[in-house]
N, C-alpha and C positions, 0 to 999 in steps of 0.2 A: 504494500500499500504505499504509494508514493506521497499522496497528500490526503488528508482527511478533513474534509470540510464539515463542521459541526454547526447545524443551524437550530437554534434554541428559539421557539415561538415565545414572544413576550407580550403578546396581547394581554389586556387587563384580566381576562379570565384564566390566565395561567398562574396568577399570584396564589390562588386557593390551594394549589398543590405543593407550595414551597415548604410548608411544615409536615407534610405527609411523609411518614416513616418509609413506606415502600418507594415513594418517588425519590427521597434524598438518598436512599441506598443504591437505587438504581443509577442515578446520576453519577454517584461516586464509582460505581462499577464501570460505566461505559466512557466517562470522560478522563482522558490521561493527557493532561496539558504538557507533559514532558516528552511525549511522543513526537519524534520527528515529523514535520509535516501537518501537525495538528493546527488547524486554523478555525477559531470560533467566531460565530456570528449571532447577533440577535436578529430575528426576522418577524415582520408583522405585514405592513403594506409595503415596506422596503427592507433593505439589508443594511445592518450596522455592525462593521467589524468591531470586535471586542478583544478583551483579554482578561485573564484570571476569571474565567467563566464559573468555576466551581465556587469560588470565593463569593461572586456576586449571588448565585444561587443560594448558598448557605446564609447570606446576609440579607436576602430578600431585596437585593439592589439590582433588579433586571429592567428598570425603567428607561425607555428611549422615547423618541417621538413616535406618533402614529400608533400608539397602543390601543386605540379604539376599535381596531378591527385586525383581521388577518386575511390576506389574499392568497389563498393556497395555490391558485393558479401560478402566481408569480413565485411563491416559495418552492413549489415542485419543479417548475421549469428551470429555475436557477440551480436547484439541487442536481437535476439531470445534466444540465450543461456542464456543470462542474464535476461530473463523475465520469468523464472521458478517460480513455487510457487506463492506468492502473490506480486512478483516484477513486476514493470512496466519499459518498455524501451521507450523512445522518441527519435526519430532521426528528425533533422532539416537538409535538403539537398536542393541543386538546382536541383536534380535529373538527372543530366548530367552524363552519364556514360563515364568516361574519364580516365580509366587507360592507362598509356603510351603504354602498349602492347595490348590494348583492341580492339576487333574486334565487331563491333556492330551486326554483323550477328550471332554470337554465344552467345550473351548476354542472350537471352530469355532461351536458353538451359542450360547455366551454372547457371543462377538464378533458374530455375526450379529444377535442380538436387540439388543445395544447400538448397532450402527451403524444398524440399521432404525429404531430410535427417534431417534437423532440425525439421520438424514438426512431423516426426516419433518418435522422442525422446521427444518432448516438444509440446503438443496439444495446441497451443496458437491462438490467433486471430490477425489479422493485420487491423489497420485502416489507410487509406491514405487520408489525407486532401490536396487539391489542393488550394494554396494560391496565392496572387498577391500582389506585392509592386513595388515602383519605384526602378529602378537599374540604377546607375550612375557611369561609369568608364569602364575600359577594360573588354570586354567579350571574353572569350577564347573559340573558337568553338570547338565542339565536332567533327566536319567533318574534323579537322586539316587544315583549310584555313586561319590560322592566327588569329590575334587579332583584334576586332573591338571596337572603343569606342562608347558607347550608353548612352542615358538618356532617358529611357522610362520605362513603366511598363513591368515587367517580372514575370512569375510564379515561385514559389518554393514550397515546400512540407514538411509536418509534418507528420511522421509516428509513430503510437503507437503499441507496442507489449505487449500482456499480456493475462491472462485468461478472460473470459467473464465478470466476476464481476469486476475485476480490470479495464478493459476497460471502462465498463459502468460508473464506479466511477470517473475515469479520465475525461470522456467526461462531467461529471456534476460538477466536481470541479476544474480541472486543465486546460484541453484544452476545454473551453466552446465555441462551435462554434459561437453562437449568440454574443459573446463578442470579436470576432477576426475580425478586419478590413481586407478586401481583401479576405475573404473566397470565394471560387468559387465552388467546387464540393468536394464529399466525395465517398469513396468506403470502404467496410468492408468485409474481407475474414475470414472465419471461418470453422471449421470441423462441418458438419452437425449432425453426429451421429443419423441417422434415424429421422430427424426433423418431428415433428407433430404439427398441429394446429387444434383448434376448428373452425368449419365452419357450416353454415346453410343457407338454402334457406329462404328468408324472404316472408311469406305468406301475408303480408300487406305492403303497401307503395306506394309511388309515382312511383317507378320503375315498379310496377307490371302492366303488361298489358295483358289482357286475364283472364282466369279463372283456378283454379286448387285448389286442397286441399291436405294436407298431407296424405300419404298412411297409416300411423299409426294413428288411430283416438285417440283424447284425448291426455292428457299429455302436457307437456311444453318442451319436449326434442328437441334437435336439428333436423332440417329436412333435410334429405339426399334424400328422396324419395317423389315424388308427383304423383298424378294420376287425372283422370277426367279432363285432360288438353284441354281446348278450346281456340282457338285463338282470339285475339282481332280484330274485324272486323268492326271497324268504319273508318278505313283508306282505301285507294284504294287497298293495298295488306294486307290481314290479316296476323297477327304475334303473336308470344307469347314472352313475355319478362319478366324477373324477376331479382332480386338482390340476390347475394350470400354475406352474411355477414362473415367476416374472422377475427379471433382473432391473429393478428401478434404482440401482446404486448410483447411476451417473446422471441422474436427472433431478431437477430442482424442485420438484412438487413435494410439499410436506406430506409426510406419512398420514396425518390425520385426514388429508383429502384423499389419498390413494386407498384407504380402507373404507371409504364411504360408498355404499351400494348405489346410492343415488347418483353418484358421479359417473357411472357406466351405463352405456346402452348396449343391450345384447340382441342380436338379431341372426339373419341368415335362414336357410331353409330347415335347419335342425332347430327344434323349439325347446331350448334350454332356458333355465332361469339360474340366476346367481343365488346360491345357498349361503355362502359365507366368504368373507375376505379377511385374512389375517397376516400377521408378519411372521417371517421364519424365526426371528429371534425370540418369538414367544412359544415356539413349539418345544415339547419336551426332547431333550438331547438324546433320549433313548428310543423315541418313536420311530417306526418304520419310515414314515415320511420324512423325517429329519435326516435318517441315514441315506435314504434315497437321494435327497437334495445335495448332501455332502459328495456323494458320488458323481452326480450330474455336474456339479460345480468343478470338481477336479478334473472331470473328463473334457470338460468344454471351456475351461479357463473362464468361468463367469461367476457371478455371485447372486444367485436367486434370493431375493429380499421379501416377496409377497406371495401368497397363495390365494387364488381365486377358486373356489370350489363350485362347479356347476352340475345341474341335475336335470334329467328329463324323464318323463314317464312314458310317452308315447313316440311322437315323431322325433327320433334322435338321430337320424341319419341326414347327411348332407353337409353344407357348410355352416360352421358356427362362428359368427363375427362378434367380436367384443370391442367397443370403442371406449376409451377413456375420454369423457367429454370435457371440454374446456368451459366449466361452469364457474360462476362467481361463488366462492365458499359461502355455505348457508348462514354462517355467523354474521356476515356482513349485512345483509338486509335486516337480520334481527337487530343489529346495533344501531341502525339509523332510525330517526324520528323526524317528523315535520313539525312537531309541536312540543317544545320544551318548557311551556309556560309552568307546567305542574311538575317541576323537576325534583322536588323534595321526595325522598324514597326511591327515586329512579337511579339504580347504581349501574346500569348496563348500556343505556342508550345516549347517543350523540346527535345533536341536531345536524341534519344533512349529510352525515358520514357516509351512508349508503350511496348517495348521489355521487360523492367524491370518488369512492371506490368503483362505482359501476362505470364511471367516466374512464378510469384507468383501465379497468378490465375490458371495455369495449375497444379502447386504443390499441391493446395488445392483440385482441381477436382480429381487428382489421388488419394489422401488420403481419399476423400470422396467416390471414386469409383462410381460416379453418375453424370450425366449431369443435374440433377434436383435437386433443393432444397426440392420441395414439389410435392405431387400428391393428387388432389382432385377428388373425385368421386361421381356423383350424378345420379339418375335414375329418368326418366320421362316416364309415362305410360298414355295412352289414358283414 
């Protein structure tokens, strides 16, 4: 990481976090002013270069001009622009879209246009971490219904911008999620560039119900085609079931997304359903499935990380297509609200946050020119 641009949003609504235990601990974790190339800024409607950032946060001395609002379009554009090459940009924000002339209904469109333009020039990744800490003091509503004094937990957000290697490095060395109190959720947006993964049908293991064999006899290669398929008939309704091992180790999607059934679309002439999705690391090391995975990994120099178990009762022959869809993570719509007038007791939602993130997501989808991250194809024959 050659240069680390650290952008701390200092609109008036950030002051309430400054006494929050989780917030202060996290800032001390992720801010290292002795690190070569560390450049701190306060940001709101404009950017203000600063110094001794931690000291200012600790002493609640974060005031500059223009603290009446926060222009996230400007903040994010700036962060992307300065994350080229091996530079990293980190933004800490309350996520409330609160420009004085801001209209929440057009936030999504403006952010999408802004990100699309920026990503066309600089193909970087974006990581969004939803955090939580206590907030004590005046809360300035994004819905323009005045100020409310609160003392409760509230969400805030850490965003990282940079190329894949820089982001991976930052998540291991600077913003280490397991070390940050109050971490809630994460999302990662990136340009897919015809993403491909290794995958295989497991011919042995606890998930296998029924009988079949690989179509290509002999060899240790990955299995995409099976034949001589017979259903498992020891239950009331006979069925065929098997697991597909996938090597997700080289891609940037959080595992919380990869194990969500709703993020997959299953189709083809073979009528299977997804029964279960799990990670290899959670398997018993003495299970037949785990031992089979170890063998496949060794023979093919891969690292299967996830298992998708599929099941069919009747029409089980033909092509089986599994697409990993490029959906916006479900926690993002749940986090947004269009009305924060009654914010007391609301510890989860942020005004217009979903519109901000949907704009980002749509920009990446446009650049990727696809609704899917990945397409897996398998063949099943009698």
